[in-house]
Phi, psi and omega in degrees: 000137174295137172246133174243117177269119176155146178288150186285347181275350177285131179297325182290320175296317181305322180302312182293315180298319176299317178295317179304317178298317177299321187271353178065037186275135172290135186202173171225129174256134181245124182295122177214145175090166180060226181297338183277336179068207178077343185280356176251003178279157188300323181298318178285322177295336174294332178271318184221099185295348179283339184072022183248173178234148010261171171233132171265135175229129178259167184299328184275006176099356181294136183237144175212131171239176191083113189303312182293324180293321178299314181301315180294320182297312183296321178296313180300327182275323191246341187275090183268348184249012180070032182292315178235336180262118178299139174283333180280135183301316181290322178293323175296322178295319180294313181302319178295321174306311183287335171294321176294321180298323177300320182285324189269337185241293187287324179300305177298333178291321187269347182299310177302324178295313180296314178294318180298316185268334188257319188245012178238135176294151184305323182291341185253002184290138176264096186296326180298313181296318178297318180295315181296322176294321179301309185299317181291326177293318179297320180295321177292317181286338172289325176292321176297320179300317178298321178296317183287352173288340182245359181221143175290322178226172190295333180254010176133229188278343187236155172299143175207179179294345175295335182282335191296307179294326181293318179294327176295323176291324177297324174306316178287322180303308185296335176271328181273341179238073184292338182263027183298157174289161180297131177220075187300326180287317175297321181298315180296313181295317181296323179296322179293311186286325180284352176272353178289137187298326181293324174297313181299320185285319191251350178235297187298333179280356187249111180296149173298131180203000000 
């Protein structure tokens, strides 16, 4: 049985769990990190020397960390029907591109906003950093909105694993930036991806914390 080490409130763990939900894979998730700790203990560091979550563990001892890599691995191994992994090489590359964009652009943009508003007491908040994070996140999501004006999903006509990391960031965005500018294409896309049962189970049901 697949084991996923990581708490369900982690956006990176949520990526993997959403993919598992889409693929219908039997699994066990083990709480690690955050309030649960254990991610700096020797046993966990032997699996993932970064001390971060998630980590995938298979029955034969195979280990893999880095959330987007885990999602792509699971899709490559188990997705025979193109549920999340595009069969077309170029669409697959575009899906991967947007997964990397989440890591390099929108993730770093929204992190100061998330930490400032969710995990920092009001009296200790750095409002300048929060504003800067908000502005960068709005800029990134506006760029995504322009892309979605020409595409139903991030990689084209169909849902793919490229939508997963981006939609998890959007889940945070719509809650953290209530006064965001109009993005009708993003709103249409987000309504579609957030209506998927695997999103509801592994992302929408988990409060920001």
